[in-house]
C-alpha positions as a Markdown table, in Angstrom:
| # | Residue | x | y | z |
|---|---|---|---|---|
| 1 | Met | 180.7 | -47.8 | 21.7 |
| 2 | Thr | 179.7 | -51.0 | 23.6 |
| 3 | Ala | 178.3 | -53.6 | 21.2 |
| 4 | Val | 175.4 | -55.8 | 22.3 |
| 5 | Leu | 173.8 | -58.7 | 20.5 |
| 6 | Val | 170.1 | -59.2 | 21.4 |
| 7 | Val | 168.7 | -62.6 | 20.5 |
| 8 | Asp | 164.9 | -63.1 | 20.7 |
| 9 | Asp | 162.2 | -64.3 | 18.4 |
| 10 | Asp | 159.6 | -61.8 | 19.8 |
| 11 | Pro | 159.7 | -58.9 | 17.3 |
| 12 | His | 158.0 | -56.5 | 19.7 |
| 13 | Leu | 160.5 | -57.2 | 22.6 |
| 14 | Leu | 163.4 | -57.2 | 20.2 |
| 15 | Arg | 162.4 | -53.7 | 18.9 |
| 16 | Ala | 161.8 | -52.4 | 22.5 |
| 17 | Leu | 165.2 | -53.6 | 23.7 |
| 18 | Arg | 167.0 | -52.2 | 20.6 |
| 19 | Ile | 165.4 | -48.8 | 21.2 |
| 20 | Thr | 166.1 | -48.8 | 24.9 |
| 21 | Leu | 169.7 | -50.0 | 24.6 |
| 22 | Gln | 170.5 | -47.5 | 21.8 |
| 23 | Ala | 169.0 | -44.7 | 23.9 |
| 24 | His | 171.5 | -45.7 | 26.6 |
| 25 | Gly | 174.5 | -45.5 | 24.3 |
| 26 | Tyr | 174.8 | -49.2 | 23.2 |
| 27 | Ala | 175.4 | -50.3 | 19.6 |
| 28 | Val | 172.8 | -53.0 | 19.0 |
| 29 | Thr | 172.8 | -56.0 | 16.7 |
| 30 | Thr | 169.7 | -58.3 | 16.7 |
| 31 | Ala | 169.0 | -61.9 | 15.8 |
| 32 | Val | 165.7 | -63.8 | 15.8 |
| 33 | Asp | 167.1 | -67.4 | 16.1 |
| 34 | Gly | 170.0 | -69.4 | 17.2 |
| 35 | Thr | 171.6 | -69.8 | 13.8 |
| 36 | Ser | 171.7 | -66.1 | 13.0 |
| 37 | Ala | 172.9 | -65.4 | 16.6 |
| 38 | Leu | 175.9 | -67.7 | 16.3 |
| 39 | Leu | 176.7 | -66.2 | 12.9 |
| 40 | Ala | 176.5 | -62.7 | 14.3 |
| 41 | Ala | 178.7 | -63.7 | 17.2 |
| 42 | Thr | 181.4 | -64.8 | 14.8 |
| 43 | Gln | 181.2 | -61.7 | 12.5 |
| 44 | Asn | 180.9 | -58.9 | 15.0 |
| 45 | Pro | 183.2 | -57.8 | 17.9 |
| 46 | Leu | 180.7 | -58.0 | 20.8 |
| 47 | Ser | 180.9 | -56.8 | 24.4 |
| 48 | Leu | 177.8 | -58.6 | 25.6 |
| 49 | Ile | 175.0 | -60.9 | 24.4 |
| 50 | Ile | 171.4 | -60.9 | 25.7 |
| 51 | Leu | 169.9 | -64.4 | 24.8 |
| 52 | Asp | 166.4 | -65.8 | 25.0 |
| 53 | Leu | 166.3 | -69.6 | 25.6 |
| 54 | Gly | 163.1 | -70.3 | 23.6 |
| 55 | Leu | 164.3 | -69.9 | 20.1 |
| 56 | Pro | 162.6 | -71.4 | 17.0 |
| 57 | Asp | 165.5 | -73.4 | 15.6 |
| 58 | Ile | 168.0 | -74.1 | 18.3 |
| 59 | Asp | 167.4 | -74.1 | 22.0 |
| 60 | Gly | 169.1 | -71.2 | 23.7 |
| 61 | Thr | 171.1 | -73.6 | 26.0 |
| 62 | Ser | 172.5 | -75.3 | 22.9 |
| 63 | Val | 173.4 | -71.9 | 21.5 |
| 64 | Leu | 175.3 | -71.1 | 24.7 |
| 65 | Lys | 177.3 | -74.3 | 24.5 |
| 66 | Glu | 178.3 | -73.7 | 20.9 |
| 67 | Leu | 179.1 | -70.0 | 21.7 |
| 68 | Arg | 181.4 | -71.0 | 24.6 |
| 69 | Gly | 183.4 | -73.1 | 22.1 |
| 70 | Phe | 184.8 | -69.9 | 20.6 |
| 71 | Ser | 183.9 | -66.9 | 22.7 |
| 72 | Ser | 184.0 | -65.8 | 26.3 |
| 73 | Val | 181.8 | -62.7 | 25.8 |
| 74 | Pro | 179.4 | -62.2 | 28.8 |
| 75 | Val | 175.9 | -63.7 | 28.2 |
| 76 | Leu | 172.8 | -62.5 | 30.0 |
| 77 | Val | 169.9 | -65.0 | 29.6 |
| 78 | Leu | 166.5 | -63.4 | 29.3 |
| 79 | Ser | 163.8 | -66.1 | 29.5 |
| 80 | Ala | 160.3 | -67.0 | 30.4 |
| 81 | Arg | 161.5 | -70.2 | 32.0 |
| 82 | His | 161.2 | -69.7 | 35.7 |
| 83 | Gly | 162.2 | -73.1 | 37.0 |
| 84 | Ser | 165.5 | -73.4 | 38.9 |
| 85 | Glu | 166.5 | -76.4 | 36.8 |
| 86 | Asp | 166.3 | -74.2 | 33.6 |
| 87 | Lys | 168.4 | -71.5 | 35.3 |
| 88 | Val | 171.0 | -74.0 | 36.5 |
| 89 | Glu | 171.3 | -75.6 | 33.1 |
| 90 | Ala | 171.8 | -72.2 | 31.4 |
| 91 | Leu | 174.4 | -71.1 | 33.9 |
| 92 | Asp | 176.2 | -74.4 | 33.7 |
| 93 | Ala | 176.2 | -74.1 | 29.9 |
| 94 | Gly | 178.0 | -70.8 | 30.1 |
| 95 | Ala | 175.6 | -68.0 | 30.9 |
| 96 | Asp | 176.9 | -65.2 | 33.2 |
| 97 | Asp | 173.5 | -64.1 | 34.6 |
| 98 | Tyr | 169.8 | -64.9 | 34.2 |
| 99 | Ile | 166.6 | -62.7 | 34.2 |
| 100 | Thr | 163.1 | -64.1 | 33.9 |
| 101 | Lys | 160.3 | -62.5 | 31.9 |
| 102 | Pro | 158.6 | -60.2 | 32.6 |
| 103 | Phe | 161.4 | -58.0 | 33.8 |
| 104 | Gly | 162.1 | -54.4 | 34.6 |
| 105 | Leu | 164.3 | -52.4 | 32.2 |
| 106 | Asp | 166.1 | -50.8 | 35.1 |
| 107 | Glu | 167.1 | -54.2 | 36.4 |
| 108 | Leu | 168.2 | -55.3 | 33.0 |
| 109 | Leu | 170.4 | -52.3 | 32.5 |
| 110 | Ala | 171.9 | -52.7 | 35.9 |
| 111 | Arg | 172.7 | -56.3 | 35.2 |
| 112 | Leu | 174.3 | -55.3 | 31.9 |
| 113 | Arg | 176.5 | -52.7 | 33.6 |
| 114 | Ala | 177.6 | -55.3 | 36.2 |
| 115 | Leu | 178.5 | -57.8 | 33.5 |
| 116 | Leu | 180.4 | -55.2 | 31.6 |
| 117 | Arg | 182.3 | -54.1 | 34.7 |
| 118 | Arg | 183.5 | -57.6 | 35.4 |
| 119 | Ser | 184.6 | -58.1 | 31.8 |
| 120 | Val | 186.8 | -55.0 | 31.7 |
| 121 | Glu | 188.1 | -54.6 | 35.3 |
| 122 | Pro | 191.6 | -55.9 | 36.0 |
| 123 | Asp | 192.0 | -58.8 | 38.4 |
| 124 | Glu | 192.6 | -57.0 | 41.6 |
| 125 | Ser | 194.3 | -59.0 | 44.4 |
| 126 | Leu | 192.7 | -56.9 | 47.2 |
| 127 | Val | 189.0 | -57.0 | 47.6 |
| 128 | Val | 187.5 | -54.7 | 50.2 |
| 129 | Thr | 183.9 | -54.8 | 51.6 |
| 130 | Glu | 182.2 | -53.0 | 54.4 |
| 131 | Ala | 182.7 | -56.0 | 56.7 |
| 132 | Phe | 186.0 | -57.7 | 55.7 |
| 133 | Thr | 189.0 | -57.5 | 53.4 |
| 134 | Ile | 190.4 | -60.3 | 51.2 |
| 135 | Asp | 193.9 | -60.3 | 49.9 |
| 136 | Leu | 193.8 | -63.0 | 47.1 |
| 137 | Gly | 197.6 | -62.8 | 46.6 |
| 138 | Lys | 198.5 | -63.5 | 50.2 |
| 139 | His | 195.5 | -65.8 | 50.9 |
| 140 | Arg | 194.6 | -63.6 | 53.8 |
| 141 | Val | 191.2 | -62.4 | 55.2 |
| 142 | Thr | 190.8 | -59.7 | 57.8 |
| 143 | Arg | 187.8 | -58.3 | 59.7 |
| 144 | Asp | 188.0 | -55.3 | 61.9 |
| 145 | Gly | 191.8 | -55.4 | 61.6 |
| 146 | Glu | 192.0 | -59.0 | 62.8 |
| 147 | Asp | 193.1 | -62.0 | 60.8 |
| 148 | Ile | 190.3 | -64.5 | 60.1 |
| 149 | Arg | 191.4 | -68.1 | 60.0 |
| 150 | Leu | 189.8 | -70.0 | 57.1 |
| 151 | Thr | 190.2 | -73.7 | 56.3 |
| 152 | Pro | 191.6 | -74.6 | 52.9 |
| 153 | Thr | 188.1 | -75.6 | 51.7 |
| 154 | Glu | 186.5 | -72.4 | 53.0 |
| 155 | Trp | 189.2 | -70.4 | 51.2 |
| 156 | Lys | 188.7 | -72.2 | 47.9 |
| 157 | Ile | 184.9 | -71.5 | 48.0 |
| 158 | Leu | 185.4 | -67.8 | 49.0 |
| 159 | Glu | 188.0 | -67.3 | 46.3 |
| 160 | Glu | 185.8 | -68.8 | 43.6 |
| 161 | Leu | 183.0 | -66.4 | 44.6 |
| 162 | Val | 185.2 | -63.3 | 45.0 |
| 163 | Arg | 186.9 | -63.8 | 41.6 |
| 164 | Asn | 183.5 | -63.6 | 40.0 |
| 165 | Pro | 181.9 | -60.6 | 41.8 |
| 166 | Glu | 178.1 | -60.3 | 41.4 |
| 167 | Lys | 178.0 | -63.4 | 39.2 |
| 168 | Leu | 175.7 | -66.3 | 40.1 |
| 169 | Ile | 177.8 | -69.4 | 40.6 |
| 170 | Thr | 175.8 | -72.6 | 40.6 |
| 171 | Gln | 176.1 | -75.2 | 43.3 |
| 172 | Gln | 177.4 | -77.7 | 40.7 |
| 173 | Gln | 180.1 | -75.3 | 39.5 |
| 174 | Leu | 181.3 | -74.6 | 43.0 |
| 175 | Leu | 181.3 | -78.3 | 44.0 |
| 176 | Ala | 183.2 | -79.3 | 40.8 |
| 177 | Arg | 185.8 | -76.6 | 41.2 |
| 178 | Val | 186.4 | -77.1 | 44.9 |
| 179 | Trp | 185.9 | -80.8 | 45.5 |
| 180 | Gly | 186.0 | -82.2 | 41.9 |
| 181 | Pro | 183.4 | -83.4 | 39.4 |
| 182 | Ala | 182.5 | -86.5 | 41.4 |
| 183 | Tyr | 181.0 | -84.3 | 44.1 |
| 184 | Ala | 178.7 | -82.3 | 41.8 |
| 185 | Lys | 175.5 | -83.4 | 43.7 |
| 186 | Glu | 176.8 | -83.1 | 47.3 |
| 187 | Thr | 175.0 | -79.8 | 47.9 |
| 188 | Asn | 174.9 | -80.4 | 51.6 |
| 189 | Tyr | 178.7 | -79.8 | 51.7 |
| 190 | Leu | 178.1 | -76.2 | 50.4 |
| 191 | Arg | 175.4 | -75.4 | 52.9 |
| 192 | Val | 177.7 | -76.4 | 55.8 |
| 193 | Tyr | 180.7 | -74.4 | 54.5 |
| 194 | Met | 178.7 | -71.3 | 53.4 |
| 195 | Ala | 177.2 | -71.2 | 56.9 |
| 196 | Gln | 180.7 | -71.3 | 58.4 |
| 197 | Leu | 181.9 | -68.6 | 56.1 |
| 198 | Arg | 179.0 | -66.3 | 57.0 |
| 199 | Arg | 179.6 | -66.9 | 60.7 |
| 200 | Lys | 183.2 | -65.8 | 60.2 |
| 201 | Leu | 182.7 | -62.9 | 57.8 |
| 202 | Glu | 179.2 | -61.5 | 57.9 |
| 203 | Pro | 178.3 | -59.1 | 60.7 |
| 204 | Asp | 174.7 | -60.4 | 60.6 |
| 205 | Thr | 174.6 | -64.0 | 59.6 |
| 206 | Ala | 170.8 | -64.0 | 59.4 |
| 207 | Asn | 170.9 | -61.2 | 56.9 |
| 208 | Pro | 174.1 | -61.6 | 54.9 |
| 209 | Arg | 175.1 | -58.7 | 52.6 |
| 210 | His | 178.1 | -60.2 | 50.8 |
| 211 | Leu | 177.7 | -64.0 | 50.6 |
| 212 | Leu | 174.2 | -64.4 | 49.1 |
| 213 | Thr | 172.2 | -67.6 | 48.3 |
| 214 | Glu | 170.0 | -68.0 | 45.3 |
| 215 | Ala | 167.7 | -70.7 | 46.6 |
| 216 | Gly | 168.1 | -74.0 | 44.8 |
| 217 | Ile | 170.6 | -72.6 | 42.3 |
| 218 | Gly | 173.8 | -71.3 | 43.8 |
| 219 | Tyr | 175.6 | -68.4 | 45.4 |
| 220 | Arg | 176.7 | -64.9 | 44.6 |
| 221 | Phe | 179.4 | -62.6 | 46.1 |
| 222 | Met | 178.3 | -58.9 | 46.3 |
| 223 | Pro | 181.2 | -56.5 | 47.1 |
């Protein structure tokens, strides 16, 4: 059974999530603060963590940073903080996805399934979408049977996104991984290269289906 740790100081929300997740076949452990959450993460084999940021003892972002020191378990942040800076900070600290309160249970369950798929699926070298195909092993992209020529930088960006399907990658993460830490604030670089990638790969560049932008935060690849 898939084990999920839910961390939130709201007893009513905690109870509702526990009942809902158990009804969908998850084994649920709960924690009401950061200290007990970190303890639970060390004592239980977990498949996923749902984490609130506004905890009474330790801020959720600090919990994330400590957690990433010993665990790579997927973390879905569930928070009332709507600002893009809060989302970026949580994602950079190690969160895998972010949902703001209030939220729909159907969306929450769908996000959980997506995170769990990514954590168990093998690293496939061939990625096929409706519009194009990427062979990660051969560094090759085709569309309608024709090879698409990408620059080395375009390939690096695409590879980072494709190797993390459905995951929101922040602008800072992409810039640091592709250009280096010194370029973490050069967001204009990404806008230019993402526009180029969409022109080459998306059938409708005005309404992209696979290379998506989360305004002010980052980018997401949807297979």
